[in-house]
C-alpha positions as CSV (number, residue, x, y, z in Angstrom):
1,X,0.0,0.0,0.0
2,X,1.5,3.4,-1.0
3,X,2.5,5.8,1.8
4,X,0.0,8.6,2.4
5,X,2.2,11.6,3.0
6,X,-0.8,13.9,3.7
7,X,-2.1,11.7,6.5
8,X,1.5,11.3,7.8
9,X,1.8,15.1,8.1
10,X,-1.6,15.6,9.6
11,X,-0.9,13.0,12.3
12,X,2.5,14.5,13.3
13,X,2.9,16.7,16.4
14,X,2.9,20.4,15.8
15,X,4.0,23.3,18.0
16,X,1.2,25.3,16.3
17,X,-2.3,25.6,17.5
18,X,-3.5,27.9,14.7
19,X,-1.1,29.5,12.2
20,X,-3.7,32.0,10.9
21,X,-2.9,34.3,13.8
22,X,0.6,34.7,12.3
23,X,-0.8,35.8,8.9
24,X,0.0,39.3,7.6
25,X,-3.8,39.8,7.1
26,X,-4.7,39.0,10.7
27,X,-5.6,42.1,12.8
28,X,-5.6,41.3,16.6
29,X,-8.3,42.6,18.9
30,X,-5.6,44.4,21.0
31,X,-2.6,46.3,19.5
32,X,0.1,46.6,22.1
33,X,1.9,50.0,22.2
34,X,-0.5,51.6,19.8
35,X,-3.2,52.7,22.3
36,X,-2.3,56.4,22.1
37,X,-2.6,56.4,18.3
38,X,-6.0,54.6,18.5
39,X,-7.2,57.3,21.1
40,X,-6.0,60.1,18.8
41,X,-8.0,58.7,15.9
42,X,-11.1,58.2,18.1
43,X,-10.9,61.9,19.3
44,X,-10.6,63.1,15.7
45,X,-13.4,61.0,14.2
46,X,-15.9,60.9,17.0
47,X,-18.0,63.7,15.4
48,X,-18.9,61.2,12.6
49,X,-21.0,59.5,15.3
50,X,-22.0,62.4,17.5
51,X,-23.0,64.6,14.5
52,X,-23.4,62.3,11.5
53,X,-23.6,64.1,8.2
54,X,-22.4,67.5,9.6
55,X,-18.7,66.8,9.4
56,X,-16.1,64.5,7.7
57,X,-12.5,63.8,8.5
58,X,-9.3,63.5,6.4
59,X,-6.3,61.9,8.2
60,X,-2.9,60.8,7.2
61,X,-1.0,57.9,9.0
62,X,2.7,57.7,8.2
63,X,5.4,55.4,9.5
64,X,8.0,52.7,8.6
65,X,7.1,49.2,7.4
66,X,5.7,47.0,10.1
67,X,5.0,49.9,12.5
68,X,1.3,48.9,12.8
69,X,-0.2,51.6,10.5
70,X,-2.6,49.3,8.6
71,X,-3.5,47.3,11.7
72,X,-4.4,50.4,13.6
73,X,-6.5,51.8,10.7
74,X,-8.4,48.5,10.3
75,X,-9.0,48.0,14.0
76,X,-10.0,51.6,14.6
77,X,-12.4,51.6,11.6
78,X,-14.0,48.4,12.9
79,X,-14.5,50.0,16.3
80,X,-16.1,53.0,14.6
81,X,-18.5,50.9,12.6
82,X,-19.5,49.0,15.7
83,X,-20.1,52.2,17.7
84,X,-22.1,53.7,14.8
85,X,-24.2,50.6,14.5
86,X,-25.1,50.6,18.2
87,X,-26.5,54.1,17.6
88,X,-28.4,53.3,14.4
89,X,-25.9,55.0,12.1
90,X,-25.0,53.2,8.8
91,X,-21.3,53.7,8.7
92,X,-19.4,51.5,6.3
93,X,-15.6,50.9,6.2
94,X,-13.6,50.1,3.1
95,X,-9.9,49.2,3.0
96,X,-8.3,49.6,-0.5
97,X,-4.7,48.7,-1.2
98,X,-3.4,51.2,-3.8
99,X,-0.6,48.9,-4.9
100,X,-3.3,46.6,-6.2
101,X,-5.7,49.2,-7.4
102,X,-3.2,51.3,-9.4
103,X,-5.4,54.0,-10.8
104,X,-8.1,56.5,-9.7
105,X,-10.5,54.6,-12.0
106,X,-9.8,51.3,-10.2
107,X,-10.0,52.9,-6.7
108,X,-13.4,54.6,-7.5
109,X,-14.7,51.4,-9.2
110,X,-13.7,49.4,-6.1
111,X,-15.7,51.9,-3.9
112,X,-18.8,51.8,-6.1
113,X,-18.8,48.0,-6.3
114,X,-18.8,47.8,-2.5
115,X,-22.4,49.3,-2.7
116,X,-23.3,48.1,-6.2
117,X,-21.6,44.8,-6.9
118,X,-23.0,44.3,-10.3
119,X,-21.7,47.7,-11.7
120,X,-19.9,47.1,-15.1
121,X,-16.2,47.5,-15.3
122,X,-16.1,49.6,-18.4
123,X,-17.9,52.6,-19.9
124,X,-17.6,55.4,-17.4
125,X,-14.9,58.0,-16.5
126,X,-13.4,58.2,-13.0
127,X,-15.3,61.4,-12.4
128,X,-18.6,59.8,-13.3
129,X,-18.0,56.8,-11.1
130,X,-17.1,59.1,-8.2
131,X,-20.4,61.0,-8.6
132,X,-22.2,57.6,-8.7
133,X,-20.5,56.7,-5.4
134,X,-22.0,59.8,-3.8
135,X,-25.4,59.2,-5.3
136,X,-25.6,55.6,-4.1
137,X,-24.5,56.3,-0.5
138,X,-26.9,59.3,-0.4
139,X,-29.7,57.1,-1.6
140,X,-28.9,54.4,1.0
141,X,-28.3,57.0,3.8
142,X,-24.8,55.6,4.4
143,X,-21.5,57.0,5.5
144,X,-18.1,55.8,4.3
145,X,-14.8,55.6,6.1
146,X,-12.3,55.0,3.3
147,X,-8.8,53.7,4.1
148,X,-6.3,54.2,1.2
149,X,-3.4,52.0,2.0
150,X,0.0,52.3,0.4
151,X,-1.0,55.8,-0.7
152,X,2.6,57.0,-1.0
153,X,3.2,54.4,-3.7
154,X,0.1,55.6,-5.5
155,X,1.0,59.2,-5.4
156,X,4.5,58.4,-6.6
157,X,3.1,56.6,-9.6
158,X,0.0,58.7,-10.4
159,X,0.3,62.0,-8.6
160,X,-1.8,63.3,-5.8
161,X,-5.0,64.0,-7.8
162,X,-6.9,61.3,-6.1
163,X,-6.5,62.9,-2.6
164,X,-7.2,66.3,-4.1
165,X,-10.4,65.1,-5.9
166,X,-11.7,63.2,-2.8
167,X,-11.0,66.1,-0.5
168,X,-12.5,68.7,-2.9
169,X,-15.6,66.4,-3.4
170,X,-16.1,66.3,0.4
171,X,-15.5,70.0,1.0
172,X,-17.8,71.1,-1.9
173,X,-20.8,69.5,-0.2
174,X,-21.5,72.5,2.0
175,X,-25.3,72.1,2.0
176,X,-25.4,68.3,1.8
177,X,-24.6,65.5,4.3
178,X,-20.9,64.8,4.6
179,X,-20.7,61.2,3.6
180,X,-17.0,60.3,3.1
181,X,-14.1,60.4,5.5
182,X,-10.6,59.4,4.5
183,X,-7.6,57.8,6.2
184,X,-4.5,57.7,3.9
185,X,-1.8,55.2,5.0
186,X,1.8,55.1,3.8
187,X,5.5,55.3,4.7
188,X,5.9,59.0,3.7
189,X,3.0,60.6,1.9
190,X,4.1,63.7,-0.1
191,X,2.0,66.7,0.7
192,X,3.2,69.9,-1.1
193,X,1.8,73.1,-2.6
194,X,2.3,71.8,-6.2
195,X,-0.4,69.2,-5.6
196,X,-2.9,70.9,-3.3
197,X,-4.3,74.4,-2.7
198,X,-3.5,76.0,0.6
199,X,-6.8,75.2,2.4
200,X,-6.7,71.5,1.6
201,X,-3.0,71.3,2.4
202,X,-3.5,73.0,5.7
203,X,-6.2,70.5,6.7
204,X,-4.1,67.5,5.7
205,X,-1.0,68.7,7.4
206,X,-2.8,69.3,10.7
207,X,-4.1,65.7,10.6
208,X,-0.9,63.7,10.3
209,X,-0.3,60.8,12.7
210,X,3.3,59.6,12.6
211,X,4.2,56.2,13.9
212,X,7.6,55.5,15.3
213,X,9.2,52.1,14.8
214,X,8.8,49.5,17.5
215,X,11.6,48.9,20.0
216,X,12.7,45.5,21.2
217,X,10.4,45.6,24.2
218,X,7.3,46.5,22.2
219,X,8.1,43.7,19.7
220,X,8.4,41.2,22.4
221,X,5.0,42.2,23.8
222,X,3.5,41.8,20.4
223,X,5.0,38.4,19.9
224,X,3.8,37.2,23.3
225,X,0.2,38.0,22.3
226,X,0.6,36.1,19.1
227,X,2.2,33.1,20.8
228,X,-0.9,32.7,23.0
229,X,-3.1,32.7,19.9
230,X,-1.0,30.7,17.5
231,X,1.0,28.1,19.5
232,X,0.4,25.2,21.8
233,X,1.0,26.2,25.5
234,X,4.6,26.4,26.7
235,X,6.3,25.5,23.4
236,X,8.0,28.9,22.6
237,X,10.9,29.8,24.9
238,X,11.1,33.3,26.3
239,X,14.7,33.4,25.0
240,X,13.4,32.7,21.5
241,X,11.1,35.7,21.6
242,X,13.9,37.9,22.9
243,X,16.2,36.8,20.0
244,X,13.5,37.6,17.5
245,X,12.7,40.9,19.1
246,X,16.4,41.9,19.0
247,X,16.7,40.9,15.4
248,X,13.6,42.8,14.3
249,X,14.2,45.9,16.4
250,X,16.9,47.1,14.0
251,X,14.0,48.1,11.7
252,X,11.3,48.1,14.3
253,X,9.3,45.9,12.0
254,X,6.5,43.8,13.7
255,X,5.6,42.0,10.4
256,X,9.2,40.8,10.1
257,X,9.2,39.7,13.8
258,X,6.0,37.7,13.3
259,X,7.3,36.1,10.2
260,X,10.5,35.1,12.0
261,X,8.3,33.6,14.8
262,X,6.3,31.6,12.2
263,X,9.4,30.4,10.4
264,X,11.0,29.3,13.8
265,X,7.9,27.3,14.5
266,X,8.0,25.7,11.1
267,X,11.6,24.7,11.7
268,X,10.6,23.1,15.1
269,X,8.0,21.1,13.3
270,X,10.4,19.9,10.6
271,X,12.8,18.8,13.4
272,X,9.9,17.2,15.3
273,X,10.9,19.3,18.3
274,X,8.4,20.1,21.0
275,X,10.1,23.4,21.8
276,X,10.8,26.5,19.6
277,X,14.4,27.2,20.7
278,X,16.4,30.4,19.9
279,X,18.5,28.6,17.2
280,X,15.4,28.2,15.2
281,X,14.9,32.0,15.2
282,X,18.5,32.5,14.1
283,X,18.0,30.1,11.3
284,X,14.8,31.9,10.3
285,X,16.8,35.1,10.0
286,X,19.2,33.5,7.7
287,X,16.4,32.2,5.5
288,X,14.5,35.4,5.0
289,X,14.8,39.2,4.7
290,X,12.7,42.0,6.1
291,X,12.2,43.5,2.6
292,X,10.7,40.3,1.2
293,X,7.1,41.1,2.2
294,X,5.0,38.3,0.8
295,X,1.8,40.4,0.5
296,X,3.6,42.8,-1.8
297,X,5.1,40.1,-4.1
298,X,1.9,38.0,-4.1
299,X,0.0,41.0,-5.5
300,X,2.3,41.3,-8.5
301,X,1.2,39.9,-11.9
302,X,3.0,36.7,-13.0
303,X,5.0,38.5,-15.7
304,X,6.4,41.0,-13.1
305,X,7.4,38.1,-10.9
306,X,9.2,36.4,-13.8
307,X,10.9,39.7,-14.7
308,X,12.0,40.1,-11.1
309,X,13.3,36.6,-11.1
310,X,15.3,37.4,-14.3
311,X,16.8,40.5,-12.6
312,X,17.9,38.5,-9.6
313,X,19.4,35.8,-11.8
314,X,21.2,38.4,-14.0
315,X,22.7,40.1,-11.0
316,X,23.7,36.8,-9.4
317,X,25.3,35.7,-12.7
318,X,27.4,38.8,-13.5
319,X,28.2,39.5,-9.9
320,X,27.8,43.3,-10.4
321,X,25.8,46.0,-8.6
322,X,23.8,46.6,-11.7
323,X,22.7,44.8,-14.9
324,X,21.7,46.5,-18.1
325,X,18.0,46.2,-19.1
326,X,19.2,44.2,-22.1
327,X,20.9,41.6,-19.9
328,X,17.7,41.4,-17.8
329,X,15.5,41.1,-20.9
330,X,17.7,38.2,-22.2
331,X,17.4,36.4,-18.9
332,X,13.6,37.2,-18.8
333,X,13.1,35.4,-22.1
334,X,14.9,32.3,-20.7
335,X,12.7,32.4,-17.5
336,X,9.5,32.8,-19.6
337,X,10.6,29.7,-21.6
338,X,11.2,27.8,-18.3
339,X,7.7,28.6,-17.1
340,X,5.9,28.2,-20.4
341,X,4.9,31.9,-20.6
342,X,5.1,34.0,-23.8
343,X,7.6,36.8,-23.2
344,X,6.5,40.4,-23.9
345,X,8.1,43.1,-26.1
346,X,10.7,45.6,-24.9
347,X,8.3,48.5,-24.4
348,X,6.2,46.4,-22.0
349,X,9.2,45.1,-20.2
350,X,10.5,48.6,-19.7
351,X,7.2,49.7,-18.2
352,X,7.3,46.8,-15.8
353,X,10.8,47.7,-14.8
354,X,9.5,51.2,-13.9
355,X,6.6,49.8,-12.0
356,X,8.9,47.5,-10.0
357,X,11.1,50.5,-9.2
358,X,8.1,52.4,-8.0
359,X,7.2,49.4,-5.8
360,X,10.7,49.8,-4.3
361,X,11.5,46.2,-5.3
362,X,14.4,47.1,-7.7
363,X,16.6,50.1,-8.2
364,X,17.1,51.8,-11.6
365,X,19.4,54.4,-13.0
366,X,20.8,55.6,-16.3
367,X,24.2,54.3,-17.4
368,X,27.0,56.8,-17.1
369,X,30.5,57.5,-18.5
370,X,32.4,54.5,-19.8
371,X,29.4,52.8,-21.4
372,X,28.4,53.2,-25.0
373,X,25.0,54.9,-25.4
374,X,22.5,55.4,-22.7
375,X,20.6,52.5,-21.2
376,X,18.7,51.7,-18.0
377,X,20.6,49.8,-15.3
378,X,18.8,47.5,-12.9
379,X,20.0,46.7,-9.4
380,X,18.9,45.5,-5.9
381,X,20.0,47.6,-2.9
382,X,17.9,45.9,-0.1
383,X,17.9,42.1,-0.8
384,X,20.7,39.7,-1.9
385,X,20.1,38.4,-5.4
386,X,20.3,34.7,-4.4
387,X,17.9,35.2,-1.5
388,X,15.4,37.0,-3.8
389,X,15.8,34.2,-6.4
390,X,14.9,31.6,-3.8
391,X,12.0,33.6,-2.5
392,X,10.5,34.0,-5.9
393,X,11.0,30.4,-6.9
394,X,9.1,29.3,-3.8
395,X,6.4,31.9,-4.4
396,X,6.0,30.9,-8.1
397,X,5.9,27.2,-7.1
398,X,3.2,27.8,-4.5
399,X,1.2,30.0,-7.0
400,X,1.3,27.3,-9.7
401,X,0.3,24.6,-7.1
402,X,-2.8,26.6,-6.0
């Protein structure tokens, strides 16, 4: 009788109780060391409940990766919706990732489809769709708290018109109910006079909440909460949590700390260990990198992942800080053949290179003296090429298998 590897795995002991609590998408009920920020938002937005329709809010949340910005925005908006519901107010929250919805049209369509799921994808301008959003929430007597995540990426790619249009739309409704409030989330959102008039700029600049990175103590508290939720009792050593907190405190990145914790647990399972020891955390650090954020890479189209894989292989092969776009394209065609995908033409590849640069996943610059002609050079400043290659190979394999 053939061996059943699935049943074998399911019957094995695991240090985990529920891995979902270590997912990047999970938002815990409590957010250690972010209570002051939650209180600040509550004080700013409470008029949406005490005086519905008479006021709206525009707020910016800034801070480094893994500092809890998105988690705070999501948890706060959920608390607002619950408080509104208890008082008979129809407040709706909507979180939109601007890396995924890359244009004003897609953002506005995403909002409208939240209230009218059957609305067609084509045939209307962004301005028309935005007006339809107002009409539908007016007709349903609803209010919307809109979270625009990764807004800094969007502004870098498309400009700040979306923030201007939404703010102006809200401010122009002087004699109508104020239906839409905005929370913009990003690392560093550019607010300058070239993009906004003074009145809008003044409002936005007054409402900026900046998050500091977590220190080692805060990271350890966050990890302790996740251990209770995700692991069997008494399997994760306190020393392991301290090692992870110290590693991740260099960047103050809670996402990285949680991923290290998950990887350490997986290593314990592979070794059939009943305890997650500090060495598993050190091994996890060697196997990953804080810039390799799975949620960012997963959202990329397959062709962009293949191009990124080609860039990592080119840089690994030539052992140089930069590869020419021609060298990357040549490797890209080889990678496409490997995965049975039709390679695209130079113009499309060049556009993808610019997009990956805007994502912060690669670096680009123009060639300088000593090279014939002008060409685009592609490099990686944050992640070793071989580590990025391994990461992408695993990601592509898991995508193909799903």
